[in-house]
Each structure stands twice: as structure tokens, then as C-alpha cells.
C-alpha positions in Angstrom: -37.2 -44.4 54.2 -34.1 -43.1 56.8 -31.6 -43.7 53.7 -33.6 -41.5 51.1 -34.0 -38.7 53.8 -30.1 -38.8 54.4 -29.2 -38.6 50.8 -32.3 -35.6 50.2 -30.6 -33.6 52.8 -26.8 -34.5 51.7 -28.1 -33.0 48.2 -29.5 -29.9 49.8 -26.2 -28.8 51.6 -24.7 -29.4 48.8 -27.1 -27.1 46.5 -26.5 -24.3 49.5 -23.0 -24.7 49.9 -22.7 -23.9 45.8 -25.3 -21.3 46.0 -23.0 -19.5 48.6 -20.0 -19.8 46.1 -19.0 -15.8 45.1 -19.7 -15.3 41.3 -16.6 -13.5 40.5 -17.8 -13.1 36.6 -21.0 -11.3 37.8 -19.7 -9.3 40.5 -16.8 -7.9 37.7 -19.7 -7.3 35.3 -21.6 -5.3 38.1 -18.5 -3.4 38.8 -18.0 -2.5 35.0 -21.5 -0.4 35.0 -21.8 1.0 31.6 -19.0 -0.8 29.9 -20.7 -4.2 31.0 -22.2 -4.2 27.7 -18.6 -4.5 25.8 -17.5 -7.6 28.0 -20.5 -9.3 27.5 -19.5 -9.1 23.8 -16.2 -10.7 24.5 -17.9 -13.5 26.5 -20.4 -14.1 23.9 -17.2 -14.1 20.8 -15.6 -16.8 22.2 -19.3 -18.7 23.7 -20.0 -19.3 19.9 -17.8 -21.5 18.9 -16.7 -24.8 21.0 -13.1 -25.1 19.8 -12.6 -21.4 21.6 -13.6 -22.9 25.2 -10.5 -22.2 26.3 -10.4 -18.9 25.2 -13.5 -18.3 26.6 -12.1 -19.7 30.0 -9.1 -17.1 29.6 -11.7 -14.0 28.9 -13.6 -15.2 32.2 -10.5 -14.9 34.1 -9.4 -11.7 32.9 -12.7 -10.2 33.2 -13.1 -11.8 37.0 -9.8 -10.2 37.8 -10.2 -6.9 36.0 -11.4 -4.9 39.0 -8.3 -4.9 40.8 -6.6 -3.4 37.5 -6.4 0.4 36.3 -4.4 2.7 34.2 -2.3 5.7 35.4 -2.6 8.3 32.2 -2.0 11.8 31.3 -4.0 14.0 29.3 -1.1 15.7 27.3 0.9 12.1 26.7 2.2 13.3 23.8 4.2 16.1 25.7 5.3 13.5 28.2 6.7 11.2 25.8 8.4 14.4 24.2 10.2 14.9 27.6 10.8 11.0 27.7 12.3 11.0 23.9 14.5 14.1 24.6 15.9 12.2 27.5 16.9 9.4 25.2 18.3 11.8 22.6 21.2 12.9 24.9 23.9 10.7 23.6 27.2 9.9 25.9 25.4 11.5 28.9 26.7 10.4 32.7 24.7 9.2 35.3 24.5 12.5 36.9 23.5 14.4 33.8 20.8 11.7 32.9 19.4 12.3 36.3 19.4 15.8 35.8 17.7 15.5 32.6 15.1 13.2 34.5 14.2 15.5 37.1 13.4 17.9 34.5 10.3 15.7 33.2 7.8 17.9 34.3 4.2 16.6 34.6 1.0 18.2 36.4 0.2 15.4 38.9 -3.5 17.0 39.3 -4.1 16.3 35.9 -3.5 12.7 36.4 -6.0 10.4 35.4 -6.5 6.5 37.0 -9.0 4.6 35.0 -10.3 1.0 36.6 -10.0 -1.3 33.3 -13.3 -3.0 34.5 -14.7 0.2 32.9 -12.5 1.0 30.2 -11.8 -2.2 28.4 -13.5 -2.4 24.8 -14.3 -5.8 23.2 -12.1 -5.4 20.4 -8.8 -4.8 22.4 -9.4 -7.7 24.8 -10.2 -10.3 22.1 -7.1 -9.0 20.1 -5.1 -9.7 22.9 -6.3 -12.9 23.6 -5.9 -14.2 20.3 -2.3 -12.7 20.0 -1.6 -14.7 23.6 -3.0 -18.0 22.3 -0.8 -18.1 19.1 2.3 -18.6 21.4 0.9 -21.5 22.9 1.7 -23.0 19.5 5.3 -22.5 19.9 7.3 -25.5 20.9 8.9 -24.4 24.4 5.3 -23.5 25.3 4.0 -27.1 25.6 5.2 -27.5 29.1 3.3 -24.3 30.5 1.0 -25.3 33.1 -2.4 -23.1 32.3 -2.0 -21.2 35.7 1.5 -19.9 34.4 -0.2 -19.0 31.2 -2.8 -17.2 32.1 -0.9 -14.9 34.9 2.2 -14.5 33.1 1.5 -14.9 29.3 -2.2 -14.0 28.7 -2.3 -10.2 30.7 -2.6 -7.5 28.6 -0.7 -5.2 31.1 2.0 -5.4 33.7 1.5 -2.4 36.0 -0.7 0.6 35.6 0.7 1.7 31.9 -1.9 2.9 29.7 -3.5 0.6 27.6 -1.7 -0.6 24.3 -2.0 -3.3 21.8 1.5 -3.5 22.4 1.6 -7.0 21.4 1.9 -7.1 17.5 4.7 -4.2 17.7 6.6 -6.0 19.8 6.2 -9.4 17.1 7.0 -7.3 14.0 9.9 -7.0 16.1 11.0 -10.3 17.1 9.3 -12.2 13.8 12.0 -13.5 12.1 13.9 -14.5 15.6 11.1 -16.3 16.4 10.6 -18.2 13.4 14.1 -19.7 13.5 13.8 -20.8 17.2 10.9 -22.8 16.4 12.6 -24.0 13.3 15.3 -25.5 15.7 13.3 -26.6 18.2 14.6 -24.4 21.1 14.0 -24.3 24.8 12.8 -22.2 27.1 15.8 -21.3 28.4 17.5 -20.6 25.1 14.6 -18.7 23.9 14.9 -16.1 26.9 19.0 -16.2 26.2 18.3 -15.2 22.7 15.4 -12.5 23.1 17.6 -11.2 25.7 20.8 -10.7 23.4 18.5 -9.4 20.3 16.9 -6.8 22.8 19.8 -5.5 24.8 20.5 -1.8 24.0 23.0 -0.9 22.3 24.0 1.7 24.6 21.9 1.4 27.9 22.7 4.2 30.6 21.0 2.9 34.4 20.1 4.9 36.7 18.2 5.1 39.9 15.9 7.5 39.3 12.6 7.1 37.1 10.1 8.6 35.1 7.6 10.1 37.1 4.4 8.1 35.2 4.6 4.7 33.8 4.3 4.9 30.0 3.0 2.9 27.0 4.6 -0.5 26.4 5.7 0.7 22.6 8.3 3.3 24.2 10.2 0.5 25.7 11.5 -0.3 22.5 13.0 3.0 22.2 14.5 3.0 25.7 18.5 3.6 26.2 18.1 5.0 29.8 16.1 3.7 32.6 15.9 1.8 36.0 15.6 -1.9 37.0 11.8 -1.3 36.9 11.9 0.0 33.1 14.1 -3.4 32.0 11.7 -5.7 34.1 9.0 -4.5 32.3 10.5 -4.0 28.8 11.5 -7.9 29.3 8.0 -8.9 30.4 6.8 -7.7 27.4 9.1 -9.4 24.9 8.7 -12.7 26.7 5.0 -12.4 26.8 5.2 -12.1 23.1 7.2 -15.0 22.9 4.8 -17.0 24.9 7.1 -17.5 27.9 5.9 -17.1 31.6 8.4 -15.2 32.5 7.6 -13.3 36.2 8.2 -9.8 37.1 10.5 -10.5 40.7 11.5 -8.1 43.0 12.4 -7.6 46.8 11.4 -4.1 48.2 14.5 -4.3 50.6 17.9 -6.0 50.6 18.9 -7.7 54.1 21.9 -5.6 54.2 21.9 -2.1 52.3 19.7 0.0 51.4 17.1 -0.2 48.6 15.8 -2.9 46.6 15.6 -4.7 43.4 13.7 -5.9 40.7 14.2 -8.5 37.8 12.7 -11.3 35.9 12.7 -15.0 36.0 11.5 -18.0 34.6 10.8 -20.6 37.0 12.2 -24.2 36.1 11.4 -27.3 38.6 10.6 -25.1 41.5 13.8 -22.6 41.0 13.9 -19.1 39.8 16.4 -18.5 36.8 17.1 -15.1 37.1 17.6 -12.7 34.3 17.0 -9.2 32.9 17.9 -7.6 29.5 21.2 -5.7 29.6 22.9 -8.4 31.9 26.3 -8.2 31.8 26.5 -11.8 33.5 25.2 -14.9 31.9 21.6 -16.0 31.4 20.5 -17.5 34.9 23.0 -15.2 37.0 21.1 -12.4 37.7 20.8 -13.0 41.5 23.3 -15.5 41.8 26.1 -13.1 41.4 25.2 -10.4 43.6 26.9 -12.3 46.0 27.1 -9.2 48.3 23.5 -8.5 48.0 21.2 -10.4 50.7 17.7 -11.6 50.1 15.3 -11.4 52.7 12.0 -11.5 50.8 11.0 -11.9 47.3 7.5 -11.5 45.7 6.2 -11.8 42.3 3.6 -9.5 40.3 0.9 -11.2 39.5 -2.3 -11.0 37.4 -5.0 -12.7 39.5 -5.9 -11.7 43.1 -4.2 -13.7 45.4 -6.2 -15.1 48.5 -3.0 -15.3 50.5 -2.4 -11.5 50.1 -2.6 -9.0 53.4 -5.7 -7.3 51.9 -7.7 -10.4 51.0 -7.0 -12.1 54.6 -7.3 -8.9 56.6 -9.6 -6.6 54.6 -10.5 -4.4 57.7 -6.8 -3.8 58.6 -4.9 -1.2 57.8 -2.1 -2.1 55.6 1.4 -0.4 54.6 1.5 0.5 51.1 3.9 -2.0 49.6 1.5 -5.1 51.0 -1.8 -3.4 50.1 -1.7 -4.7 46.5 -3.7 -7.9 46.1 -1.7 -8.9 43.5 1.8 -9.6 44.8 2.5 -13.4 45.7 5.4 -14.1 48.2 7.7 -16.4 46.2 10.8 -16.6 48.3 10.8 -20.2 48.3 12.1 -20.4 44.8 15.0 -18.6 45.7 16.0 -19.8 49.2 14.3 -21.8 52.3 12.4 -19.7 54.4 12.2 -20.3 58.0 9.2 -19.7 60.6 10.4 -17.8 63.7 8.6 -16.9 67.1 9.1 -13.0 67.9 8.0 -12.3 71.4 7.0 -9.1 71.8 8.5 -6.8 74.7 6.2 -4.1 74.3 2.2 -4.3 74.3 0.9 -3.1 71.2 -0.8 0.7 71.0 -3.3 -0.7 69.0 -4.7 -4.6 68.3 -3.4 -5.8 65.0 -3.1 -8.9 63.0 -0.4 -8.8 61.5 3.0 -7.5 62.6 6.0 -6.4 60.7 10.0 -6.3 61.3 11.7 -3.4 60.0 15.4 -2.2 60.5 15.9 1.6 61.4 18.2 3.2 59.3 
């Protein structure tokens, strides 16, 4: 009798624990409000056919993480794009001229619209994005990609806060013949990356430090001939996702020995980051190693999924600096160098009790 009682208590304990587990999908659907029906259409679409079980799982992943994503849009986007294309149209411009032109690109910031994905995504859009992403899983170089890599770096329909666009068909059309040739020779992931880098390298690209005031649709990057590290990194993301490669958007917010930070792309092989970017002047994989005069202190990676170890997830009540306020970045410094844990004794008492301290250098 005692054994039976203990067993029953154990079952009740497990059930009570299971009931306490958060239902992220239901929480996301509640946040969708009037858009819930569209999201449920997506789930129902993939629930009907057992062969679509992985696509259903992918849809759940996207919807569960969707509440942390949004678009930055502008009512007069056509005018904004006309201004950007006017910058592209000026040939043989100097960096100073390009910066001057970019500064003249005007938007009324009071008219900027921020729209939560969870309240705006329609079923047709996300189903098409998922189906297109899954087509890449048949490529030979995609066979060794983990499910986690696929979900965070290939599957997502966006990279940052760009306006929503069904960009995969546009990029696929541009590179379809090249992809077919790479499939025919059973190309490795490194060869695919290097080949696509060369294929999409602009004929004439002017790098400038200044960026345009708002993000823009992925299709506009196909016309780009002027931009900064962020532009090149984003462009590379769309290209590589279309090819089914788990290429990441990595960045350091601040070099250790100079002003400013940097953004670039990487594919992780054997727990090492192989770094590159479209328009590189160095061999594939040498984008960061070739920068011998720049010292890395921290490297972060943009993710689609919410990172449980991020500061806002660990300390939701704490006032966190803007840089670390996103729950969608992961510390990947270990892929670049061996990090060290150090202990720092505070000389002065804290004016306000904090759970997290930040080291900074006064410039």
C-alpha cells in the first residue's frame, strides 16, 4: 500500500510540474488579438498532413517567438525608396559626397509606424516563407544542419525590423541557375558561401559609415551600391538563407582598442566562426582574422528565438542599457576566442542596487 501511495504522489507531482510549464504558443496567440485567426490557419494548414509535422513544428517556433519581432514602416515608402535610389544613381561619388547625399534622405520620424508581427502576419505570407525555407533542406550542403540552426538562421522571415516582404522568391530567381550548378557538384557549405559571395558582389560598392534613416525591404538590397557594414551583413543574410545555409549576423558593439564596432556574417563550423561578407577584399573566412589591428572584446549574434540567458529575460525588472535590452542576441564570443571570467572589486559603493554591472572605457 505504501508503494502505491508513493507512486501516486509521484504522478501527481509530475502532473503539477507539467501544468506549471508555460504555454508559449497559447501566450503568443493571445497576444495576437484579432490576428489570432490568421495564425491558427497556419497551424491548421500543417496539422492536416502527417508529412508536414516538421513544418508544423517550424510554424510553432516562429509564432512562439513572434511577439518579440516587429516592422518599422513608413507611410510614404515609395518616396523614401526614391531618395535611396537617387543616392545609388550618382556614379563615381566620393565617400564625402555619399555621406552628404545620405544625410539629405529625409523622413518624418513622427510618421514612422511600428507594427508587431504577431498582430500583422497573415497566413499566406508565413506558409509561403516556411515552404520556401524547407525547399532548401534538400540541398546537399544542408544535410548536416541541425534543427536549431535551421530554425534560427534559415527559417526566419526577417533579420531585424525591416518591413515585411516575401523576399525568398526574388532572391531564388536571381540565383537559381547558380544553385542548380552547386547542387550538381555536391558543393560543400564553404564553397557555396564563397561562390555566392563572388556572385552577388556589387560591381562598384562605396562603403560609408553613415546609414539610411530607416530599414527597407530586402528586395532593395539587390540594387545596393552604397552602404555600410550593417547593409552588407543584412544583404548576405537574405542570400544565404535563400541558399539554405545557417549563416549568422554577428557583431561587436565596440572594438577593444578603437572607436565604433562592426557587423559581419559567419558560418559556424566545428565550434569556430568562419567569417565573411559580400564585397570582401580578403579570402573567404578571413574577414575577422585579417583585421589584426582590431581587438575583439565581445561578439554577439542576432537570433530569431528569445534567448533565456539574455539580460532582459534574466532580469526583467532591471533598467538595462539599450544595447543589451534585446532578448534576441546571444553571446558567441567563445566561437572567436577563449573568454575569461574575472573578478572586479568595486571601489565605490553603488548608488542604486543592481544585479548586473557594466564595464566601460571613458573616451
